[in-house]
N, C-alpha and C positions, 0 to 999 in steps of 0.2 A: 095323171097319173104318167109315170113315168116309167118309157122306154127301159124293155130288155136290151143287151147287144145282140145285134143282130148281124150274121153274115152270111156271105150268099157264095159259092164257090159258081161260077157260069160262064160260059161264051156269050160271046157278041148277037149270035142269030139264032141262036137254039129256041125253039119258038116254047119250051116250058117254061125255060128262061124267062122269055119276057112276058109267058106269064105270069110269073112267079115274080117280078118286078110292078107288072100292075095291081096284081095282089095287094101286094106292099105296097105301092103308093096309094090305093086305095083307103087303105088301114092307117095312112100318116106316118106309115114306117120309116125311119130312115135306116140308111140297111149298110152294111161296109163288104162291096163287092168287089171279089179275089176274081181277076178273068187267066179262064188257065188254055184260052187258047194258044194250041203251038207252045207251049210252053211243058215240058214233062215233068221238069222237077216239081212245081205245085199241083199238075193231075194226081202224080203219086203220092203225095202229101194227103190229099182232097180222100183221093183212097184210103190212103192209112186213116184217115179219121173219123170218116166213113162207114165205111166196107164198100164201097158200091163204086161203082167206074161210071157213071151218069151225072148228067149235068142237068140241071142245080142240082148240088148238095145245100140243103141249108142250115145254117146253125143257127138257135135261142136260146141267148144263154148258156153258149159253149155247149149246148144238146142236140145232138146231130138230129133234125127230125124227120129227115129223107130229102125229098123232090117238091117240083109241084103238086104233082095229085096226092102227098100223104098232108101239101100244105092245103091246098083246098077241102082235102076229106073232115083236118080238126077243124075249117072255119066253118064247115058245114054241120060237123055236129054244135058246134058253141064251144071250142076248145081253144081255137087259136089265141085271143085276144086278151085269155086269160095267162097264156105263155107270152106274149108279147109287149105285155105290160106290167109291171107293181101296181098294186092299190096302195 
């Protein structure tokens, strides 16, 4: 299976960012991480793209799926792997 591109806007020490990183690692997923710590331009870009102002903001295949809770809910529902991997 081929992995879809995953990117995540995050800060270094946010507990939800840490959980998102851990979940993606458990799935064996490589993620482009965009660190918005202290960068108002990147933070504004994240808000524009996602429509949200909290971190993390996770994009799978260019689609905004929301934050960690949203990703964890997809995983619990058995829908996350279908988004992360092409068959």
